[in-house]
Structure formats: C-alpha cells, structure tokens
LOSEVO-297511 format. One record per residue (C-alpha): residue in one letter; y, z, x. Coordinates in pm, whole numbers, plus 50000, padded with zeros to 5 digits. Layout:
AYZX
...
END
This chain:
M089976646981890
I091706619981686
E095496622381671
S096716635481335
Q099136606381296
I096216581881319
L094356601281049
H097456599880829
E097776562180873
L094076558380787
K094716580580480
I092006605080585
S094136634180708
R092486653780427
F088916648780312
V086036668180160
A082456663380279
L079786669480014
D076066675280008
I073516685379745
E069886696379749
T067786686679447
T064366692479290
G063546655479326
L064876620079357
E065546610678991
F068826623678855
L067756618478492
K064946644178520
D065596663978842
E068246690478905
I070666702879170
I069596735379339
E072356737679600
I075816722579628
A078366725079908
A081746710580003
V083756714780322
R087406704580351
Y088856689980672
V092606687880734
E094016669681037
G090466665681169
A089626702781162
K087576723580922
E089806743380685
D087816755480385
K084346754980232
L082516760979907
Q078786766579862
F076536776179570
L072826780579521
L072076769679164
K069386780378924
P067526750578774
T065826750678435
Q062516741278600
A060596756278890
I061376742379237
P058376721779356
Y056626735079664
H057346704379878
I061076708579801
S060936745379897
R059156735880218
L061756709080292
T064866729580212
G063756765480257
I065116772579906
S062576792179704
N062436800779335
E063106837079428
M066356827379604
V067766810679292
A066426835479037
V069856851978992
A071966822379103
P074546806478868
Q073796773978688
L075796742678750
D077586747778416
D079066780078554
I080636765378867
A081276728678781
L085016732578713
K085546753679023
F083776727579230
L085886699179089
Q089086719279145
F088086724979506
I087616687479562
G090906678379397
E092046643379491
D090856643879851
A088696615779988
L084966622979963
I082626619780261
V078916617280179
H075846606980372
N073886582280158
A076416581879876
P074296559679645
F071946589379606
D074256619879610
L077216607579408
P075406593679099
F073216624979098
L076226647779124
E078366628778878
Y075636627678612
H075036665178624
L078726674178648
K079436653678337
K076646671278149
S078006705078259
I081626700178162
Q081446678277853
Q081516708977627
K084076727577835
I086926702977867
N088926694377559
Q089876658477638
P089096623677505
E085546611877564
D086646582177773
Q088426605278019
K085296625778071
N083886595378249
L086576596078514
L084966622078738
L084806616779116
Q087276588079123
N088416599079468
P088136574679760
Q084516576479875
Y083246569880227
D079556568380306
T078656577880662
L075356559480624
T077126526480548
L079636531180830
A076916540581079
R074956509180992
I078066488581064
F079216505481384
L075866516481528
P073426488781433
F071186495981733
Q070586531881627
S066916541481610
G067466557881270
F070226566181025
S069196599280878
L071686627480907
V069506643381176
K069266611481382
L073016605781373
A073736642181453
E071356639881747
Y073126608581874
F076556624481849
Q075236658081982
I076256675981664
E074276707381588
I072876711681236
T072106748481201
Q069726743380908
H068836708380798
H068296701580426
R070696729380333
A073846717480160
L076576734080370
P075206726180720
D074496690480609
A077986686480461
C079516699280786
A077366675180984
A078436646080761
A082096654980822
E081646656281201
I079656623781199
F082456607680998
L085026617581261
K082806604281539
L082406571381355
I086216569581322
E086486573081701
I084046544381751
S085786522881489
L089116527481669
R087546512881984
T086356481781803
D088186448781846
F090506444381547
K089306408081513
D085826421081435
I087236445581181
R089196416881027
K085966397080988
I084256426980823
V087176430980581
E087006393580507
I083286396780429
L083976425580190
E086996409380021
P085366399779684
T083226431279669
D083986465579526
D082246483779811
P084046517079878
A084026510780255
K086476482180204
I089436505880154
F088886524280480
L088136492680679
L091276475580551
Q093346505780657
L091576505180994
Y092356468281043
T096026473480951
L096256501581207
L094526482681488
A096376450081423
S099746467981430
G099396474381804
K101066508481766
Y098236525881948
H096256516082254
F092486518482232
E089736504682453
H088656474882244
T085416468182426
L082776494582373
D080586501482673
K076896498082599
E076186534882651
S078526544682368
F077446516382140
I073706514982188
Y071186542682130
S068036526682269
T066566515582599
Q064446488282443
L067096461282416
F065806435582662
N063026410082649
I062946398083008
I061836418183312
G062716403383651
E064426370483729
E061706355183947
D060496321683815
T057156304283843
P058126268683938
E057126243983666
N055596220383920
G053766245084136
Q050456241684315
L047366228784140
K044936248284357
T044236285084306
D044356313284557
P042096343084488
V043406378484496
D041616405184695
D039846428184449
Q039656455084717
E043426453784751
I043616458384375
A041236488184396
A043296504184672
F046286505084439
F044426530384221
D042996551384510
R043816587784552
D046256578184828
G047206545384665
M050576532484552
L050386547684204
E049716582484335
K052406579184603
S054906567984341
F054086593484071
G052276622084240
K050306633683935
F048376601083898
E044756607683801
H042116586683980
R039616571383733
S036646552283866
A036256532783541
Q039826520583571
V039186508183925
E035996490483819
M037786473083535
A040696462183758
E038276447584013
Q036366428683745
V039546414883590
A040636402483934
R037276385583991
S037456369183648
F040786353283735
N039496343084077
E036356327183936
S037796311983614
K035566333183392
F035736350883058
L035386388683057
V034566411282763
V035236447382858
E035006478582648
A037026506182809
G036806539882640
T039896559782542
G041596573982851
T040366547283093
G043846533983158
K042886498383068
S046496486183043
M047176491883412
A043666479583491
Y044476444683364
L048246443583427
L048046448283803
P045456421083878
A047196398083628
I050526401983809
K048976397684152
W046996366884050
S049896350683864
V052326355084154
E049786340784398
N049046311284168
Y052416300884032
G052716268683840
P050416252583581
F047576277583628
G049576308783696
R051136319083364
I049196345983176
V049636353482804
I048926389582705
S048316395182335
T048166428382148
N047566436581783
T050016465281732
K053716468681797
N053126502881956
L050906488882231
Q053176458982287
E056166481982336
Q054186505182564
L053266475782788
F056716459982800
F059036489782795
K056916514882988
D054056500683198
L055616468283323
P058956484083428
I056926509383631
L055016481683806
H058176461183860
S059836490684031
I056996499584268
L055366466184354
K056516447384658
T055406416084473
K058176407984227
F057346390983900
K058886380183572
A057566391983233
V058856380782893
L058416396182550
L058176367182306
K058126368781927
G057946343881642
K061086323381577
A061786341281249
N062686372181455
Y065666355281623
L069126348981484
C070496313281501
L074136314881611
D074896280781464
K073676291781121
W075466325081149
Y078896310581220
T078466281680976
I077636305580691
L080166331780795
N082976306180794
D081926293180452
M080886326080289
K082396317479954
Y079776290379907
R076806305280093
L076676342680022
S076576362679700
V078666394279664
Y075516414979711
E074596396180029
R078046400880180
V077596438580187
K074116435280332
I075166414580636
L077746439780763
P075376455081024
L075006420681183
V078676415781273
L079036439281571
W075366436381669
I075776399281739
K078566407181985
K076366430582187
T072756419582154
E071116402682451
T067996392282262
G069066382581909
D065826399481798
I066496414481456
S063896441881510
E066386459681736
N068996460381456
N067826489781247
G071096489381057
F070236456480887
A066626465380790
A065266429680793
E062056438680611
R064026449480304
N066346419380330
A063846392080415
G065356365980182
L068846371180321
W067636371480682
S065886338180625
K069326321980594
F070076330480955
I066756326281134
A066036300681403
E063996271881257
D062476242181438
N063316218881148
Y066976228881172
C067446232281547
P069266203481721
G068166216282063
R070406209682362
S072996191882146
C073836224581968
K077206238482075
Y075616272982101
Y072686261182312
Q073796279882625
H073886312182424
C070906305382197
F068636335782179
L065476316382094
W065856289382358
R066786315082620
V063636335682571
R061446304782533
N062796289382852
H062166321783039
A058676323782887
R057856289083020
N058616300783372
A057316336383359
H054266351583519
L053406372183212
V054246364782849
L053646392982601
V052986383482239
N051096397981945
H047926383681794
S049876371281492
L052186349481702
L049376336481921
F047266324781628
S050146311481419
D051236292281730
L047676279681767
A047866266381411
A051176249281502
A049706232081812
N051366255182067
S054906247381955
I056146281382076
L053976291782370
N053376256582503
E050246251082708
Y048596281082873
V045186285383034
N044946322983089
V044996349382816
I044346386782791
F043536400582447
D044056438082418
E042906454482093
A040506425082088
H038366439681810
N041036426581568
I041226390281680
E038826375981423
K040676391781131
V044136382081256
A043006346881340
T041536343380992
D044836353680833
Y047066331581046
L044906300581043
G044856301980663
M047536296480399
Q049106313880100
I051786308279839
S053746328579584
W056786323879367
W058846341079639
D058306310379861
F059826287979593
R062636312379526
E063666314179892
T063836276479944
L065426267779609
Q068066295179624
R069086284379970
L069916250779814
Y071616263779499
Q072046297079321
K074326308779044
E075146345678999
K078756356678959
Y079656323479116
E077806293779261
T076456296279615
G074106276279831
L073946246880066
L074676221179794
V077746240479678
Q079016241880035
L078436204480076
K080276196279753
K083346216279860
R083326200480206
I083086165380065
Q085996172379831
L088076183480131
S086856155380358
N088716125180494
L086206101180337
D087536072280133
S087466076979758
L084486053879703
K082206072479947
K083396105679807
E082556094679457
L079126081779556
L078266114079740
L079566136479462
N077596116379207
Q074436122079410
L075206159079428
Q075956160179055
S072266156278971
L070926179279245
N072136213179122
P070506209478778
L067366196478946
V067176227579166
S067666249578858
Q064996230378666
S062606233678962
W063146271178975
I062576274378599
A059416253378636
A058206274978926
Q058706306378719
G056926290278424
F054056279178645
F053486313878790
K053836330078449
E051176306878304
L049036310478618
T049136348278590
S048196346778221
L045306323078299
L044086344578587
R044166375878374
S042046358378111
L039576346278377
V039256382078502
A038706394978148
D036036368578082
S034246376878406
G033896413378311
Q035366424478643
S037816452878673
E041356440078692
F042286469578909
S040736452979214
Y043416425679184
K041596400579412
F039256373779278
R037636343479434
Y037796309279276
Q036246275579361
K036896239379274
A034176240479010
E036216265378808
G038856238578753
L041936259978805
K044046228878857
E042846212878534
K043366244578328
I046986247178428
F047626210278491
S050676205278267
Y052616233578435
Y051376223478779
H052236186778720
E055736194778593
L056466216778895
I055066192179150
E056946162878995
L060246181978994
L059756193079354
R058956157579465
R062006144179281
L064126170879445
Q062606163279783
N063276125879742
N066846131679625
V067546154679921
H066076128180150
S068356101679998
L071326124880042
I070446130380408
E070186092780464
F073596087480301
L075146114580520
R073716098280831
E075536065880748
I079016080880728
P081106089381037
A080006120981215
D083326139281177
S083956132080812
F084026168580710
R083626203280853
Y080056215380925
Q078696180480855
K076086182581131
Q074936217481035
I074666208680665
Q072596177980748
Q070306198780970
E069756224880703
L069216198880433
F066486184280653
A064976218980704
Q064906225480328
M063486190980258
T060676199080502
N060156232580329
L059886214979991
E057286191380137
S055346220880275
L055506239279939
T054136209979741
G051376203779997
T050326240180017
L050326244479639
D048196213279595
Y045676224279861
L045376259079714
I045126249479349
S042656221079421
A040326242779635
E038596212379782
W037996222180145
D034486231280250
N033956262580461
W037126278180323
V037336307680088
Y039926307279807
W041156336679606
F044046349079400
E045696382979376
L047086395479050
P050256416779047
G049726453978998
R052196456078710
Q051366440578374
D054946428578328
S054956409478659
D054056372678711
D053866375779089
S050346361779132
R049486348079477
L047046321879596
Y045246324179932
A042806303880140
V041356310580486
P038786292780702
L035326308380692
K033946296981027
I036676312181238
A034486314781549
E034086276981561
L037826271881524
L038586296281807
S036086279282031
E037516244881957
K041236252381949
L041506280382208
Y038566287582437
S037936251182528
K041416249882682
L041286282982867
R040576288483232
T040276326283202
G040056349082899
I039966387182908
F038966405782590
T039336443482591
S039346472682349
A037966507882321
T035626495482042
L033836462582101
T030186473282101
V027686483781837
S025006507081979
K026436498082322
N025736461182264
F028396433482276
D026436407282079
Y028206412681746
F031716409281892
I030766379382108
E029336360781810
R032136367681562
A034786359681824
G033116326281899
L032406334582263
N028696327282224
V029336290082280
L030326296782643
K027816290782918
A026066322983014
D027436322983371
R031056320083243
L030946351083025
Q030906385183193
K030436418283012
L031506452883123
L030956485682935
L032956515183066
D032636550282925
S035676571582854
P036586597083123
F036796623282848
N033926647982816
F033266643882444
E030296667682450
E032676695182562
Q035836683682384
A034526673182042
L032206688381784
L030626661481565
A029486678481243
I027406662380967
P027156684380655
T024126671680465
F024616695880176
L027176673080011
P025926647879751
D025536610879819
P029006594179823
R027866570679546
S027006599079307
S029306611979033
D029296646779192
Y030726635179521
R034396635979428
D034326672479317
A032236681979620
V034836667179857
K037626685279674
K035846718779704
F035016711880069
I038636705480160
E039796736079965
Q037366757680161
L038186741180494
V041876748880445
K041006785880412
E038346787080685
Q040146766480949
P043886761280882
R044446735081152
G046126701281180
T043746678280995
L043626640680944
V041526630280644
L040476593780648
F039606576680319
T038136542580249
S039996537379920
H043526543779796
A042096555079461
L040126584079608
L043036593479835
K045436595379542
D042896614279331
M042336640079607
Y046056644079665
E046756651179298
S043756674579272
L044606694479585
R048406694979579
L048706728779407
T046066743979636
F048066733979941
E051296746579786
A049666780279722
E048476781780084
K051926770080200
I050346741880400
P052086707980408
L050046679980248
L051076644580342
A049586613180193
Q049886576180271
G051686557279997
I052956589579841
S054836610780096
G056666583980295
N056116554780528
R053556554780809
H056046563081085
S057666592180901
L054276606180795
I052986607081153
N056206623281279
E056106650081009
F052406655881075
K053176662081443
Q055996686081357
H053846708581133
P050766718781338
K048676730781041
S049476702380804
Y047026678180642
L047506640680647
F045576618180405
G045326582080519
T043436549880465
D043506514280604
S045916514380901
F045416551580967
W041926545081102
E043466530881420
G046666530281621
I047556566881565
D048146588681870
V048516625781786
P047546646682091
G047356684482105
E047236710581830
A048876687781572
L045426671981521
E042366693981569
I040116683381281
L039246648081175
L037626645380833
I035916612380749
T035176610980377
K032916580380373
L031436555380615
P034036527480629
F032086499280469
D034086469180358
V034426463979984
P031616439079911
T033616421179639
E036556414679874
P036786376279874
V036476370380250
I033776396980289
Q031796382880000
A032046347280132
K030966357380483
A027976376380346
E026946345680146
M027266323680454
I025096346980661
Q022486347480388
R022456309380368
M021806308580741
G018806331380701
G020466363480817
N020746397880662
P024386402780552
F024106440580542
M022576445480886
D024206415581056
F027726419980921
T028406450180699
I026906476280934
P028506463381258
E031946461081095
A031656496680964
V030436509681302
I033446495281485
R035806509581222
L034136543681241
R034506543481617
Q038196535481575
G038566564681335
F036686588281569
G039056577981848
R042046593581669
L040926628681765
I040626630882145
R043616614982319
S043676633982648
T041526655782873
S043186686782725
D042436677982362
Y039736696082166
G038676691681806
A036026686581542
V034976655081359
I033326661281022
I031656632080845
L031206639280474
D028846609880420
N025216621480442
R023986585580456
V024596587480830
I021546610780837
K019556601780529
K019566563780565
M017686545080835
Y020826526080937
G022626559080998
Q021216560681349
I023206529481442
F026436548081360
L025426579381551
E024326559781859
S027726543281872
L029726575881876
P030476593082209
A029436628282102
S026086642081990
S025926650981622
R025166685281476
I023546686681131
F024446714680889
Q022276722080586
N024676746580420
A028376754480419
D028166789580566
E026416776080872
L029166750080921
W032046774680877
E030476798381129
E029966770681384
L033556758581344
L034836793981394
N032746799481708
W033456765081848
F037236767881819
K037066802881972
K035166788382267
V037476758982329
S040606780382292
K039516797982611
L039166764482789
A042516750482677
END
C-alpha cells in the first residue's frame, strides 16, 4: 500500500472514482441508466454512492445483455434529475478517477447540466462549471506506464493487476476497479526513473491534458529525493506479454559457408514424428499422423533435390511442424549461401503461432541448435535517431495534439528489445499512422554505420541477424514488396516456404502494383511544414537551427532566403493537392453517372483512351509543377547544406538526411501520380475508388500488373533453389492445375515440380453434416432475401447453437442484421456482425464467450478463424462465394482469359469460388472432437451443372433436403447422435 504522505504530496489523498452505464455511445441522444461513485481516502475505500436510473426510452437489448440492467429493473428507479444534486454533493471537490474519461465525463457533464439547469438559481455562465475537479484517466496513464499491455479495457487492466471485478459493466464494480487500477498505476509510476517522468512532463508542457497535473506532481516528488524507490522496473512488472522478442537462438550461419549441399535423412525426419519419437517423448500426448510424416519426408526430399513442392495438407495434418523440422535440419546442415530459408505466411495469427509457439518448442527439444528471426517491413521499426532528434526539438516538429499521442512511446523505448511498434498497444500505430511515419526507419534517411545509434538500431539489428539466420519468418506482404524493391530487405535467398499459399497471387498483385491518395501528399508535405496553433515541420526546425547557428551572417542570410520561399511553396502544393483531388472526385463522379453504373460499388476501371489526364490536365499540371519546383528547391537546399561545415548547427546531419528522404518521397509522388493518371502500361489494370461519403474528396487511384504469374516466374522462381507451397486449400476437385497456373509454377520443368495431396485426419463424414436445402429460391431472385431471413429465424428456434453466417456482400449482411436484430433480442441470443458490433478480434472473442451466439461475417471471416468446440456448431453459407464480376481486377482477368480463348467462368470464376468455399467450410471442424453442420443456402450447388465441382471439392458428402421440416428433423437427430459421441 502507498504511504499516506506520498498520496498527500501527489495531492490524491482523497479521490472519487466514477463510472456510468448508458443506453448507447452518443450523449446527445442516449441516456445514463446507472451511475456510481466511490470515495477513497488515504488509499482506502471510505464511501460509495450508486443509483439505477430510469431513462425516457427503452433500454436496447444489446445494452441489457452487456450490463445485465433490464427495463424491469429501472421501472421504478429515480431519474437523473432526482439525484443529480446529491451526486454532485458527494463528489465535492475531490479529484475524479475515470477509465476512458473522454467518453464518461462529457456524457456525464452533459446530462448533469440538463438535470440541474432548472434547479439551481445561479447565473447561466456558472452552470457550465460542473466537474471542474482534477481529472485523471486510468486509460491514459495505463497507456503511458504499461505500453506493452495486450489491451487497455478495464477488464484487461484488472486482470493484469489481479483485481477482481464482481460484475463487469455495472457502474459500482467498475468504479471500484478503476480506483484500484489507479492506485496500482501510482505504484508503478513511483518506480519510474524521474528523468523519464521529466521528459513526459516536458512533452505535455504546452498541452491542457489533465494528466499533466498529476505527472508534474509525480516528477516533483521523485526529483526531491525524499523517498527511495526502485527506479528500474523489472520486465515482469512492466511487461504483460511473452511475445517481445524477434530472434530465437544465437547460432549464426556463416556468411561464407560451404557451396556444396549435404542432404538430410528423410527417415531421420520421419522418426521424429514416430510414436516413440522425440515429439512424443517431449510432450507425451503427441498424436501420430501419417499424413504429417509423409509431408515432412517430402519436404526434406525437396530440399535435398532442389525441387519445388506443392502440397495440400488438410486441416489437422500438422503441416507447420511437417515443414519446420526438415527446414531446420536442412538449413543447419547446409549453412552459408544455400542454407537460409525464408518462411512466408499470409496472416499474423499463423506467423505468431510459428514464431512464438512452434519454433520455441523445437528450439528447446532439438539437439541441433538453430537461429530463427521474425522480420517485418521497415515501417514497423522505430528509428532512434529520428526519435531523439524530434523529441529534442518538439517545439518545431510536433503539434500539441501529437505531443499527447506520443506519450506511450517514452517508456516503451527504454524497454523494448525489438523496436517493433506492433508490440506497443498503448500507442495504437494504426490509428496514428501519420504521426508514426515521423519516427519510422527509412532507407532514404538512414546513414547506416555512421549513425551514432547504429549499435542500438532496431532495424539493423534484426536485419543483420536475418542475414545470418537459418530461418527468416516474414509475411507475404513483406516478401512481395521486397521483391518489388529488388530484395533491399531480405537480400538474396534461394529457399522459400509459402504457407497459406492460396493467397500468394492476390498479395503479389497488390504489392507489385501502385496506388495514390491525397493522404500520401498530406503526409509528405506536413512533415516538411504545417501550421496549426503554431508552425511545425522540418523546415521550421531548420530555420530555428540556422538562426541559432555559428554560421557567418552571409551564409545565414542566403540559407534563410532559400527557406523563405519554401514554406509558402509547401502550403501552395498542399492546396493544389486538395484542389486536384476535389476536381478528380467531381470528374470521377460524373464519369460514373454517365456510365449508368451504380456509384455504391465505388470502384471503376479506366484506360488511357478515356483521357483522364487530359480532362483534369490544368489541376494535374499545376500540382505536378508545384511538386517539381518544391523538389528542386529542396534539392538546392540540400546541396547548400552539404557545402557548409558539418557542425554548423545542432541536428545538421539529421535534418539533411530527412530533407533527402522527403525529396525522394516528392519524386516518388510525382512519378506515381503521372503513371496512374496516364494509364499507359500494357497488361496493367487501372481503377479508381470513390469515397463513400458525398462530402469527401478522398478518391484513390490504383494500378496492378495483370500477368502476375509471369512476374513471379521471372522475379522469384528463376532465382530459387527450392520452393515449398502449402495450404489446406490448393486444389479444385482434387486437382492442382488451377493453383499451379495462377501462381506461375507451370513454367517449371515437370521433373522439378512435385505435388502432394494429403487428406485431413478428421473424419468429416462422422464429424460434419453437409446440408443443402433446395427449397430456398435461387440467390439471384427477388424472393431470396426474405427466404434467408425466415430460414435464420426458424433455425434460431430449432437449433439455438453457436452459428457463423458467412455472406458474400456487406449489403446483405447489414440488411439481415437490421431485419433480424429484434428477433434475436426477443430470443435473448447475442447477434454479432462484422462492421457493426466491433472489430474482428473483439467479435471473435465475444462469439467464443457466448456459446449460442450468432456471428455474421464476410470477406476476412471466410478464413483465418479458429473457433473450436461448442462456440461454433453450425456454419451457414448464404451464397457461393463468387467474385464480383465488375471488380476491376476480376473483370480484367476475365477479359484476358477470353482473349486467350479460355472460358472465364469455368477457368477462373469457378475455381476461385471453390477455393474460397473450401476455406469457409474449414472454419467448422478444427479438432477431432469437433462436430457440426454446414448448411449451404445456395441451391445452385445442386441445380447447376457446375455445382458438382463445388461438392467434389468438399470433404463431406452432401445431403439434399426438399423441405424445411425434413431438414429440422435431421438436424435434431444428428446433433442428438453426435452429442453421445462427444
């Protein structure tokens, strides 16, 4: 417990923690249904106040489900008007503690003002002085002091601090939890080096952030030296994650190793997986799978014989271990130029499973030691030189808003071993992409070994380890973007394993293409110069440094004169960029209107013949000319700076480096814009995307190569010694031809390409019922939507089980959600929907926590979801997952196939849909103990000739149902049967 004297000196010996529960998220239309406050004195709970409140509107079902507060519970409760004064009297002048204050306090203040404005006889201006107490947000403080935390919800923080919340989403237990979390955060803050607190206070100095008051008091206390605290936090108390490393093992593969290759014994590999093998001896419950052994042997032979292997391994095969073990063995035996193996995955989940679960297991049990490195794109890593340069010149480089946002970086930088921003959940890089770009490692900026932070550089450290590792784990995005950049990150490699290989064509298409939006211009131009409350940016920093420099007056004057014209030029360029995109958006909207297409699809192809460049030439020309002038002026400035002595002013080297980086970015912007607007390249497809909102000018231009297979063959396969391609879904009707052709592997000699098809160890005939109700109308008919709605309504009543419903369009998903929401509320069954009920991660977690809930998903929900057990027992597929034929890339590929004499529907559309359907089907059965039913609501799978291709590709036999009663009876009997087996 914190000493009372310390609490007094921090001015928090008395505080009141608050929490409210509301009918929704918008304080202008929603209401408070519960309010609670708990007072702490000298660090101990002293008093509390709690009220259920009767709203003027009914409490929505999803709020009742979340909070447990029903309309019946508040039927005789007071209204806020009745208790507002009592609540304010209870708070008094004590400091307020709130979790996520930007939500609770404005909500509370707005409704308190409404409640008391007729009850207090005082001047109007004084009625606006409610809740002027000191306010401390536990969310803000947690982001500062616990940046590695996996999450910052009240529940996550309570779990970390081992604080019990008796009933989450009830006001009093949550207020108590916030108070206890606050005290725990105080304990951690007291163990923080006062120099770091001083830096945080310095960052906050020009802001009005409420945390500043507390942090200043904390700094004063720590700097006084009156109390002794452990200044260095041990990692266990500071870090709440085990995934904070990116290197496994310290063994190197010598850069100049042998040029010959030594084969590995495939029988030795097989023995590892035997019933008495090393895995079973190490883990006891290891399950022997013959398919896994066969795959491991074939992978080993492929490395031995310098071959390519395409292997489909059904769900449950254990394919990760089947390629990791032979890869490790072969790489260790063949260190040097041929030994390094790059392993590429599509999803973060699989990448983390491999690096943080599978590889540590193998490293601990194998006698053969190896090094593995997790490598990401450079934009993931913080540049220490940039960080300290900007931090020491904040006045000129950061806006007031940005200062508050960087607080979670301060302590993280002191503790991180990787510099990978993805581990800093406190900063939330995705929401602060523009700000993060100021600190990222960039090749155009990096001075390499001459940087004073080189020995501690996160990017160079991981890259150097990757050069000398046995295994390098990346994602498809990095591999293909690196391919486009001539291997600037991965360097040369001759062995690669693609897991989730069914995605490589799509990812390669995206990352070998190009795109541009006004955000790209905004980021580069605002890094040079920006004016909000005051001027910030690289040019402002340079001006101040020149003014303070030891340069003679003539050189100063010449440099300042050059700078004098740059700031207005940046502003003019930004105005021109906004004008260009505004005019472009207007033009594109008119083109869409003239074409008769629905604007709601947002994506439209264009070609050179349409003359986009000519139609918008004046705006385009003005922007390009301004950008080129700016680029030339920056170049001249750089040349001038190179001619003056190197130590003329502080941060001279860093400013020059960043000026060069931004000049390169300007060159890239002008080049990309010209390529995209001209649309001159053959075998490329060009399109634009209109913004969803009518008041937005955020149109975007895209272009991707059409013949991706040829590019992969030329740029990648021709340089590889061995390539392994694996996934659970590579075949169509058990045939690899479609994947081999679209991946560009068909150019390989027949004897270099091996194929292996391995069935899943799961017994799908016993574990899965595949039902096809043919009594529903054709999905293209006008009756289909209502039929699906009625089907789901009946299914909820007949079989209330955890159900994933997969859609092929967001429009139908949203329509079904709105149509069925009240039905689900009446049945008291949670209904979750992608894009409506939360982000993907939170949706899946909530779905798992409520066994009978329904989850509506599209796009990414067709793959990469792992929900074993009773949480998912029914998979409902609304339509066969055909691509949208008007999608620009799909349309262009279909045209290309037709020009070559093929049948776009049978040669492209059907195979793509089959693979996607197989991915969707794979969400249901994730283990040998899983049971469930797949129901396909698209009768084309039976009534169309091509339907047989879909059915042949699924692992379970289909059952056809002509009427609903027959289906409901079969589902009832089937689940009764499998419940006895479970």
